[in-house]
N, C-alpha and C positions, 0 to 999 in steps of 0.2 A: 873886582869879585861883587862889591855892592853895587855898582853899576849896572853889571848882568842881572843880579837877583832884582834890582829894581825895574829893570826892562822886561822881565818874565813876569813879574807880579801886574805890572801895565796891561800887558798882552793879554794875560789871563783875565784880568777885571775886564777888558773890552769884551772878550769873547762873552762872559755871562752876562753882561749888560746888552748883548745884541740877542742872545737867546732869550733874555725876558721880554726884550722887545717883540721879538716873533710870537712869543707865547701870548703876549698882551693882545696884540692885533688878532691872532687866532680866536682869543676867547669875545672879541667884539664882531665876529661874523654873524649876520642876520640869522641863521640858525644856532640859537644857544640852548643848550643843554640845560633842563631844569627838572626837576621831581614831576612826575604825571598827577596832572591835576584835570578837573572838569572845565577849566576856563576857556574860552572862546579861542585864544591865542594857543592851545596846546590840544594837538590832535590825535597824536599817535606816539606810544612808547618814550614820552616825556621830552620830544622834540618840539621846540617851539615853532609854529607854522606860520606867525604873523608875517604878513608882508609876502608869503608864498602863494602864487596862483592856485585858485580852487583846481584847475585842471590838472595840477601836479600832486594834489594831495590825496593820501589813500584812505580809504573807507575801512577802519578796523571791523566792523560788523561785517562787509562783504568779503574781508578777508579770513574770518574765522568759519563764515558760512559755506566758503567754497571748498573746504578741507572735509566737509560732511556730505557734498555734492555726490561724488562718485558711486556710492553705496546706493543712495536711493535712486540715481538715474539709472543701475545697472539693473535693478528690478526688472524692469521691461524685457532686457536682453537674456536675463535667468530664466522668465516665463517662457519665452519664445524657444530657447534651448530646451525646457522640460518637456515641451508639446512635440518637437522635432525628435527628441530620443524617444518618447512614446510610440511615434511613426514609425522611425526606425527599426525599433525593437520588434513590430509587430510584422514586418518585411522579411526580418531574419529566419531563415529557416534553422531546422535541428543540423548539429554538426555533422560533418560528412563522416560516416560509420564504415567499416570495413565491408558491409554487404553492398556498398555504392561502388566500389572499385571494380574495375574492368576484371573480367574473368583474367587469371594467371596473372594479375599485376605485378611486375617484378621489381618495384620500385618501394624503396621506403622513401615517406614523405616527411620532409623536415618544415614544417610551418610555426614560426616563431611571432606570438601576437605583437603587432607593432610594426613588422617588417611589410614591405610593398610585395615583396617576393616569395615564393616557396622554392624549396631545392628537392629534386628527386633524385635517390644515390643507389646505385646497385654495382655488384661485381658480375663482370661477364669474363669468364676464364680470369686470365691474368690482370684483365684491365679495370678500372675505375671509372666508373661511368657516372657523371653528375650533369644534371639539367638544372640549371636556373630558369624559372618560369615567372615571369611578371607581366601586369595587364596597365596599360596606358589608360588610366580612368578618363573619360570625357572624350576620348578621340573620335571623330567621326559624327559627334552630335550636330556641329554648326552645319554640316553638308545636309544633315537631315531637316534642319530648320528651314534651310533655304529654298528647300523643295514644298514646303507648305503643305496643303491639304492634299497633295500626291501621295505623300507618306500614309494616310490613313487606308489606302489599299493595299499596303505593302504587308505581304504574309509572313508568316512566323519564320520560315525558312531566311527570308531575307534579314530578317531582323538577326538570328543567330550569326549568320555570315559576318554581319557587321561587328557583332561583339568578338567574334573569334578573330577579326583583323587586327584587334587591339593586342591580342595574345602574342608576347614572342617569348622564343627560348634560345638560350645559349647552352650548347651542348659541349661538354668538355670530356676528352677520352685522353686519361693516361695509362702509361705503360712504363711503371718504375720511375725513375728519376730523370728519364730523357725528355725530349720534347712532348709536347700535348698537343694533340689535333681538336681543333675548336670549329664549331659551326654555329653560326648566327641564322636562326629560323623564324618564319613567322607562320600562323595558322591561317587558313583560308578553307571556309566550307569544311569538308571532310580531307582535306590534304594539309600535309606541312610542307612547307616551302624552304628550300636552302636558299638563303639572300647572300652568303659569303660563307669561306672556310678559309683556315690559315692554320699552319704548323709552327706553334710557339716553343721557342727554345727558352731555358732559364738562364742559359749563358749570354743571352741578348742584353745590354745594358739599355736602359732608358734612350740615351743619347743616340743610339744607332737606329738607323731605318732599314731592316732587312727586307729583302724582297718577298713579297707574300703571294704571288701568282696572279693569274688573270682573275678577271670577274668570273663568278661562277658561271653566269649565262653564256659566257664565251668557250666554255670546254665544250668539246666534243660531246654529242647528246649520249652516246653510249657511256661514256666517263661519267656524265652527270647521274645517267639511271643507276650506275653501279655505287655511286655515293650515297643515292638514296636507298638501295639496297643494303649498304653497310649499316646506315642508321636503324632500317627497319629491324635487321638481325638483333640489334642491341636493343630494341623496345621502344625506338622512337618511330611510331609507325601511325598511319591516319586513325586507326581506333582509340589512339589517346586523345586525339582532339575533343570530343565531345565531353569527356570527363575531365578535360583540363579547363574548357569553358564553364561547366557548371561549377567545378570547385572554385574557380577564382572570382567568380561573380559573388557566392557565397562569403568567400573571405572578404572581398570588398565591403560587401554589407554589413559582418562584423567588425571590421577596422574603422568605418563610419560611425558604429555606435559608440566603439571605444573613444574615437576622436572628439565626439561630441561630449561623453560624460568629462573626459579631460578638460573639456573648455568649461563646461560646468563648474567644475572644481575649482578650476583657477579664479572665475569669476566671482565665487563665493567666498574666497579667502579674505 
């Protein structure tokens, strides 16, 4: 028993001696901790930097100055944002009012600020008709830039046609809880073009690939005509194109002003 206790004490003493040696060597490191002073061998946070290459030393004044740099540097960005907001607000016309709606306009307009799209809704007999309208901002501009000075002679009608080509519609027609008929359309001049149509069933899961029919342009011409008449009776007709163009351009202008103001508010925080 005495021998076992003696061995245990010897091992414990050896571990303590080893730990003290390691601690002693650590304290002899070239970077020695000491109270902060203004001596040449002490530069930052009380760490002795004698013998440390100058390229590895940190300038405290530069460290603290960098924390104040963003605010002063952002003043120029804030000024440009304020100028752009002023210009954009001058371009925004009065909000669309009821008098500007087409005669006998059958839809209710849902326009949520911040959304890129608007939604038109109506009841047609027992059907729920919903039209999602969105405009791809910036589309078609590169083509105009490539033409250079030739575009200077473009007529207003040609410019309107280019704007209309950026407006797309998704028309969904539902009859109760069954399948929904969906049309994907685009605007061109004073026409609405059907790009595709499909009958969507709520019972089809995401991992299924149901047959969606042929390309719309491959259908018999008489059948294509009747689908256009089908949409026309529900209010999706050529007379809608001019209204949608005007409305979506004004909406884009309003959303741009809001976007600029949100950016300015963030920069000022």
